[in-house]
C-alpha positions in Angstrom: 1.4 -21.7 18.9 0.0 -19.7 16.0 -0.6 -21.5 12.8 -0.7 -20.0 9.4 -4.4 -20.6 9.1 -5.0 -18.7 12.4 -2.9 -15.8 11.2 -4.7 -15.7 7.8 -8.1 -15.4 9.6 -7.0 -12.6 11.9 -8.3 -9.0 11.4 -5.6 -6.4 10.7 -6.3 -4.9 14.1 -5.7 -8.3 15.9 -2.6 -8.9 13.8 -1.2 -5.5 14.7 -2.0 -6.2 18.4 0.5 -9.1 18.2 3.4 -6.6 18.2 3.4 -6.4 14.4 3.7 -2.6 14.4 7.3 -3.0 13.1 6.4 -5.6 10.5 6.0 -4.5 6.9 5.4 -6.2 3.5 5.9 -5.2 -0.1 3.3 -5.0 -2.8 4.4 -4.5 -6.4 2.3 -1.7 -8.1 2.4 0.0 -11.4 2.5 3.8 -11.2 2.8 5.9 -14.3 3.6 2.8 -16.3 6.5 1.9 -14.1 6.7 -1.0 -11.6 7.3 0.2 -8.0 7.1 -1.5 -4.6 4.7 -0.1 -2.0 5.7 -0.8 1.6 2.7 -1.6 3.8 2.4 -2.0 7.6 1.0 -5.3 8.9 -2.4 -3.5 9.1 -2.3 -2.8 5.4 -1.5 0.9 5.6 0.9 2.1 2.8 3.9 3.9 4.3 6.3 4.1 1.4 7.1 3.6 -2.2 10.4 2.3 -3.5 11.9 1.8 -6.9 13.1 -1.8 -6.1 12.6 -4.5 -3.6 16.2 -4.1 -2.6 15.7 -0.5 -1.6 12.5 -1.4 0.3 14.4 -4.0 2.2 17.2 -1.6 3.0 14.8 1.0 4.2 12.9 -1.5 6.4 16.2 -2.5 8.0 17.3 1.0 8.5 14.1 1.8 10.4 14.3 -1.4 12.5 11.3 -3.0 10.7 10.9 -6.6 9.8 10.0 -7.4 6.2 7.8 -10.5 5.8 6.5 -12.4 2.8 2.7 -12.6 2.5 2.4 -15.0 -0.4 
């Protein structure tokens, strides 16, 4: 069983190898003075930018991706 500590210590490549290619997370950013939400793959690659977390969640679901919390 994978523990949180083991997952935290994994490289992005090792994490992606776990089948996380359909796993995404959100990162709030400020662009042109406006807060937006960047969608990133498990490996950290940005793949989208949304106006709200609700839109990001909807887009992830529409594309059969799993949105996870990385707090």
